[in-house]
N, C-alpha and C positions, 0 to 999 in steps of 0.2 A: 293264334297263340302268341300273345304278347305284342300285338300290333298297335297298342295305344301310343299316342304321341306323348312324349315327355314334355313337362313344363320347363320352359327356360327360366332359370333363376337369375335374379339380378346379382351382379358381382360388384355393385357400387359399395363404397365404405359405409353408406348409410342404410344398407340393407339390414334387415332384422338379424340379430346375432343368434337367435334361437331358431332351430329348425323344427318345424311342425309337419312331419310327414304324416299323411293320412293313410295309414295302413288299414286294410280291411280287417275287421275283427274275425278271428278264426278260432273256433273251438269245436270240440267234437260233436256238440249238439246240432249246430247249424251246417255241418259239413258232411257230405256223403262222399263216397269214393270217386264219383265222376267229377265233383268239384275239386277234388284233390289235385288233379293234373292241370286244371285250368287256373287254379288260384295261386299256385307256387310261382309261376312266372310274373304275375302281378306283384306279389309280395317281393320277389327278387328285384324287379324293376323299381319298386318303391324304396327298397333298401339301397339300391345303387344310386338312385336320385338323392336320397338323404346323405349318403357318403360323399357323393360328388359335391353337394351343397356345402357339407362340412369342410371338404377339402378346399373349395373356393373361399369360404369364409376364413379358414386358417391361412390360406395364401395371402388374402387381403390384409388380414391382421398382422401377419409377419412382415408384409411390405410396409404397412404403416409403422410398425416398430422399427424397421430398418431406416425408414425415412426420418423418423423422430430421433433415432440414434445418430444419424448423420448430421441433423440440425444441431443436436446437443454437442456433438464432437466439434463442429465448427464454432459454436458459441463458446465452448470450453477453450478451444485454441485461442480465440480472440481474447478471452479473459486472462489466459495465461500470458499472452503477449502484453496486455495492459499491465499485468503485475510485473513482468520483466522490465518493462519501460519504467515503471514506478520505482522499482528497486534500483535500476540504473541511475535514475535521477537522484534518488536518495543517496546513493554512493557518491555521486559527483558532488552533491551538496555537502556531504560529510567531508570529502577531500578538500573542498573549497573552504569550509569552516576550519578544518585542521590547519590549512596553510595560513589562513587569516589569523588564527590563534597564535601560530608560531611567529608570524610577522609582528603581531602585537606584543608578544612576550619579548622578542628581540628589541623592539622599540622601547618597551618598559625598562628593560635592562640598560639600554643606552641612556635613557632619561635618568634612571637611578644613579648610574655612574656620573653623569653630568651634575646631578644634584649633590652627590657626595663631594665632587670636585669643587663645586661652587660653595658648599658649606665650609670646606677647608679654607678656601680663599677668603670667605667672609670672616672666619675665625682669625686668620692671619692679619687681615685688614683691621679688625677690631683691636688686636694686640698692638699693631703699629700705631693706631689712633690713640690708644691708652698711653703708649710711650711718648707720643708727640704731645699729648695733653700734659703729661708729667713734665716734659722738657719746657713746655710753655709756662706752666705754673712756676717752675724753678726760675726760668728767665724773668717772668713777671715779678716774682718776689725779690729776685736779685736786683732788678732795676728799681723796684720800690725802695729797697734797702739803700741802694746807691743814692737815689734821690733824697731819701731821708737823711742819709749821712752827709750829702752835699749841702742840704739845707741847714743842718746843724753846724757844719763847718763854716758856712757863710755867716750864720748868726754869731758864731764864736769870733770870727774875724771882724765882724762889724761891731 
């Protein structure tokens, strides 16, 4: 009664995913009451083999899913770390750019003040030059007048 050897099923991941249990066909036409007692253990063993095979297949598939999830988790952690590093680098670059901009703005302000000071000095120097030119023209015309008057006075005396 049920002394048949069970087939050992492969538990490798490449094993077929569908289970084809070969159960004997049983119907009321080909079964008599004496077969009834001997057939049920065979059917029960076939069902148990099928369930065992399904269990192994499910266990293997769940193991593969866990392994793939673990790989995905590690990959995701690595990508998150790369993103964190990139964000950190971008923040540092933004801070450096900000400080460089502030430095350039301060330099620009200093140069603007210097330019304004130099512009005032140039305006002052131009005004002084204009006054000196006027003094020179007055001095020159006064000298020419004196020379002309002296020349006339000599001609009158001679």
